[in-house]
C-alpha positions as a Markdown table, in Angstrom:
| # | Residue | x | y | z |
|---|---|---|---|---|
| 1 | Met | 107.7 | 99.1 | 71.0 |
| 2 | Lys | 109.3 | 95.7 | 70.5 |
| 3 | Lys | 108.7 | 94.6 | 74.1 |
| 4 | Ala | 104.9 | 95.6 | 73.8 |
| 5 | Ile | 104.6 | 93.3 | 70.6 |
| 6 | Phe | 106.5 | 90.5 | 72.3 |
| 7 | Tyr | 104.1 | 90.7 | 75.4 |
| 8 | Leu | 101.0 | 90.9 | 73.1 |
| 9 | Leu | 102.3 | 87.8 | 71.0 |
| 10 | Ser | 103.0 | 85.9 | 74.3 |
| 11 | Leu | 99.6 | 86.6 | 75.6 |
| 12 | Leu | 97.9 | 85.5 | 72.3 |
| 13 | Leu | 99.9 | 82.3 | 72.2 |
| 14 | Leu | 98.9 | 81.4 | 75.8 |
| 15 | Ile | 95.3 | 82.3 | 75.1 |
| 16 | Gly | 95.4 | 80.3 | 71.8 |
| 17 | Cys | 96.7 | 77.3 | 73.5 |
| 18 | Gly | 94.0 | 77.2 | 75.8 |
| 19 | Tyr | 96.1 | 78.2 | 78.9 |
| 20 | Lys | 94.1 | 78.3 | 82.1 |
| 21 | Pro | 95.7 | 79.3 | 85.6 |
| 22 | Ser | 95.7 | 76.8 | 88.4 |
| 23 | Ala | 93.2 | 78.9 | 90.3 |
| 24 | His | 90.6 | 78.2 | 87.4 |
| 25 | Phe | 90.8 | 74.5 | 88.0 |
| 26 | Ala | 91.0 | 74.9 | 91.8 |
| 27 | Lys | 87.8 | 77.1 | 91.9 |
| 28 | Ser | 86.0 | 74.5 | 89.6 |
| 29 | Val | 86.5 | 72.0 | 92.5 |
| 30 | Leu | 86.1 | 74.4 | 95.4 |
| 31 | Gly | 83.0 | 76.3 | 94.1 |
| 32 | Asp | 82.3 | 79.9 | 94.8 |
| 33 | Arg | 81.3 | 79.8 | 98.5 |
| 34 | Val | 83.8 | 78.5 | 101.1 |
| 35 | Tyr | 83.6 | 78.1 | 104.9 |
| 36 | Ile | 86.9 | 78.1 | 106.6 |
| 37 | Tyr | 87.3 | 76.8 | 110.4 |
| 38 | Val | 90.7 | 77.3 | 111.9 |
| 39 | Ala | 91.2 | 75.3 | 115.0 |
| 40 | Met | 92.5 | 77.6 | 117.8 |
| 41 | Ser | 95.9 | 76.7 | 119.4 |
| 42 | Arg | 96.1 | 76.9 | 123.1 |
| 43 | Glu | 99.9 | 77.4 | 122.8 |
| 44 | Asp | 99.7 | 80.2 | 120.3 |
| 45 | Pro | 96.2 | 81.8 | 119.7 |
| 46 | Gln | 97.8 | 84.8 | 118.0 |
| 47 | Asn | 99.2 | 82.6 | 115.3 |
| 48 | Thr | 95.9 | 81.0 | 114.8 |
| 49 | Val | 94.2 | 84.3 | 114.0 |
| 50 | Leu | 97.0 | 85.2 | 111.6 |
| 51 | Ile | 96.7 | 81.9 | 109.9 |
| 52 | Lys | 92.9 | 82.4 | 109.5 |
| 53 | Asp | 93.3 | 86.0 | 108.2 |
| 54 | Ala | 96.0 | 84.7 | 105.7 |
| 55 | Val | 93.8 | 81.7 | 104.6 |
| 56 | Ser | 90.8 | 83.9 | 104.1 |
| 57 | Ser | 92.5 | 86.6 | 102.1 |
| 58 | Ala | 94.2 | 83.9 | 100.1 |
| 59 | Phe | 90.9 | 82.5 | 99.0 |
| 60 | Ile | 89.3 | 85.8 | 98.2 |
| 61 | Asp | 92.4 | 87.1 | 96.2 |
| 62 | Lys | 93.2 | 83.8 | 94.4 |
| 63 | Phe | 89.8 | 82.5 | 93.6 |
| 64 | Gly | 87.3 | 85.4 | 94.2 |
| 65 | Ser | 85.6 | 83.0 | 96.6 |
| 66 | Gln | 83.2 | 84.3 | 99.1 |
| 67 | Ile | 83.8 | 83.3 | 102.8 |
| 68 | Val | 80.3 | 82.2 | 104.1 |
| 69 | Ala | 78.6 | 80.5 | 106.9 |
| 70 | Lys | 78.9 | 76.7 | 107.0 |
| 71 | Glu | 75.3 | 76.1 | 106.0 |
| 72 | Phe | 75.8 | 78.2 | 102.7 |
| 73 | Ala | 79.1 | 76.9 | 101.7 |
| 74 | Asp | 80.0 | 74.9 | 98.7 |
| 75 | Thr | 83.3 | 73.6 | 100.4 |
| 76 | Leu | 84.1 | 73.2 | 104.0 |
| 77 | Leu | 87.7 | 73.7 | 105.2 |
| 78 | Ser | 89.0 | 72.9 | 108.5 |
| 79 | Ile | 92.6 | 74.0 | 109.1 |
| 80 | Thr | 94.8 | 72.9 | 111.9 |
| 81 | Phe | 98.0 | 74.8 | 112.6 |
| 82 | Gln | 100.5 | 72.0 | 113.3 |
| 83 | Ser | 103.8 | 74.0 | 113.8 |
| 84 | Ile | 105.5 | 77.3 | 113.2 |
| 85 | Thr | 109.2 | 77.2 | 113.4 |
| 86 | Phe | 111.9 | 80.0 | 113.0 |
| 87 | Arg | 115.2 | 78.7 | 111.8 |
| 88 | Pro | 118.5 | 80.9 | 111.5 |
| 89 | Leu | 119.7 | 81.2 | 108.0 |
| 90 | Val | 122.4 | 83.6 | 107.8 |
| 91 | Tyr | 124.9 | 84.8 | 110.4 |
| 92 | Asp | 127.1 | 87.8 | 110.3 |
| 93 | Lys | 130.8 | 87.8 | 110.8 |
| 94 | Asn | 130.3 | 88.3 | 114.7 |
| 95 | Gly | 128.0 | 85.2 | 114.8 |
| 96 | Tyr | 124.6 | 87.2 | 115.1 |
| 97 | Val | 121.8 | 85.8 | 113.2 |
| 98 | Ile | 120.7 | 88.2 | 110.5 |
| 99 | Ser | 118.2 | 86.2 | 108.6 |
| 100 | Tyr | 115.6 | 83.7 | 109.6 |
| 101 | Lys | 113.3 | 81.2 | 107.7 |
| 102 | Thr | 109.8 | 80.6 | 109.0 |
| 103 | Ile | 108.2 | 77.3 | 108.3 |
| 104 | Ala | 104.4 | 77.0 | 108.7 |
| 105 | Asn | 103.0 | 73.3 | 108.7 |
| 106 | Leu | 99.2 | 73.2 | 108.2 |
| 107 | Lys | 96.8 | 70.3 | 108.1 |
| 108 | Ile | 93.7 | 71.0 | 105.9 |
| 109 | Asp | 90.7 | 68.7 | 106.0 |
| 110 | Tyr | 88.2 | 69.5 | 103.2 |
| 111 | Glu | 84.9 | 68.4 | 102.1 |
| 112 | Leu | 83.9 | 69.4 | 98.5 |
| 113 | Phe | 80.5 | 70.1 | 97.1 |
| 114 | Ser | 81.0 | 67.0 | 95.1 |
| 115 | Gly | 80.9 | 65.1 | 98.3 |
| 116 | Glu | 84.7 | 64.2 | 98.3 |
| 117 | Lys | 86.4 | 64.5 | 101.6 |
| 118 | Gly | 90.1 | 64.5 | 102.3 |
| 119 | Thr | 93.2 | 65.9 | 104.1 |
| 120 | Val | 96.2 | 67.6 | 102.9 |
| 121 | Val | 99.2 | 68.5 | 104.9 |
| 122 | Thr | 101.0 | 71.6 | 103.6 |
| 123 | Ser | 104.1 | 73.3 | 104.4 |
| 124 | Gly | 105.1 | 77.0 | 103.5 |
| 125 | Asp | 108.1 | 79.0 | 104.1 |
| 126 | Tyr | 109.3 | 82.6 | 104.3 |
| 127 | Asp | 112.7 | 84.3 | 104.6 |
| 128 | Phe | 113.2 | 87.5 | 106.3 |
| 129 | Pro | 116.2 | 89.6 | 107.6 |
| 130 | Ile | 116.7 | 91.3 | 110.8 |
| 131 | Ala | 119.2 | 93.7 | 112.3 |
| 132 | Ala | 122.3 | 92.0 | 113.8 |
| 133 | Asp | 122.1 | 91.6 | 117.6 |
| 134 | Ser | 118.4 | 92.0 | 117.7 |
| 135 | Ile | 115.3 | 89.9 | 118.4 |
| 136 | Ile | 112.5 | 89.2 | 116.2 |
| 137 | Ser | 109.9 | 91.8 | 116.7 |
| 138 | Asp | 106.3 | 90.9 | 116.9 |
| 139 | Thr | 105.5 | 92.7 | 113.7 |
| 140 | Lys | 108.2 | 90.7 | 111.9 |
| 141 | Arg | 107.1 | 87.4 | 113.4 |
| 142 | Phe | 103.4 | 88.0 | 112.5 |
| 143 | Glu | 104.5 | 89.1 | 108.9 |
| 144 | Ala | 106.6 | 85.9 | 108.7 |
| 145 | Ile | 103.8 | 83.6 | 109.8 |
| 146 | Arg | 101.4 | 85.2 | 107.4 |
| 147 | Tyr | 103.5 | 84.8 | 104.4 |
| 148 | Ala | 104.6 | 81.3 | 105.4 |
| 149 | Ser | 100.9 | 80.3 | 105.7 |
| 150 | Glu | 100.0 | 81.9 | 102.4 |
| 151 | Asp | 102.7 | 79.8 | 100.9 |
| 152 | Ala | 101.2 | 76.6 | 102.5 |
| 153 | Ile | 97.7 | 77.6 | 101.1 |
| 154 | Asp | 99.5 | 77.9 | 97.7 |
| 155 | Glu | 100.6 | 74.3 | 98.1 |
| 156 | Phe | 97.0 | 73.3 | 99.0 |
| 157 | Thr | 95.8 | 75.3 | 95.9 |
| 158 | Ala | 98.1 | 73.3 | 93.6 |
| 159 | Thr | 96.8 | 70.0 | 95.1 |
| 160 | Val | 93.1 | 71.1 | 94.6 |
| 161 | Ala | 94.0 | 72.4 | 91.1 |
| 162 | Leu | 95.3 | 69.0 | 90.2 |
| 163 | Lys | 91.9 | 67.5 | 91.2 |
| 164 | Gly | 90.2 | 70.2 | 89.0 |
| 165 | Leu | 92.3 | 69.4 | 86.0 |
| 166 | Arg | 91.3 | 65.7 | 86.4 |
| 167 | Tyr | 87.7 | 66.5 | 86.7 |
| 168 | Ser | 87.8 | 68.7 | 83.6 |
| 169 | Ser | 89.5 | 66.2 | 81.6 |
| 170 | Gly | 87.0 | 63.5 | 82.6 |
| 171 | Lys | 89.4 | 61.1 | 84.4 |
């Protein structure tokens, strides 16, 4: 009962203070309809497809945006997959890697409905364990790339939300 009252009071405090999540400000800059182009990588086309799926789902989940054709979009995003790296993080007592960090570097060129254009280079990471004396399975690899890409999109979201905050405050 005490927890419920605490959560209710916390919620009322946040609402009363005018709290708005960063996605609110980002959506005010991006608009409702987004076109996403992901440049295909000749070296690793599978990762490109994963990044496109991760980006699309992030925009739908976080902003409620619609992914539309270029001619109907409020915002155009062009994403270039710059690099994906897998770094060993933890070794067991026998020297086998048991945990990796995946780092995804993305370059995002954007054109907003306000006419503003720009480029943001983002980086996302994801840590994951594997069994000692084994290799990274395709499933683990794809999952790691997806989550690292989503983390990079979160960084882009924060950058865009800052622009939205500036617009809403009239600066």
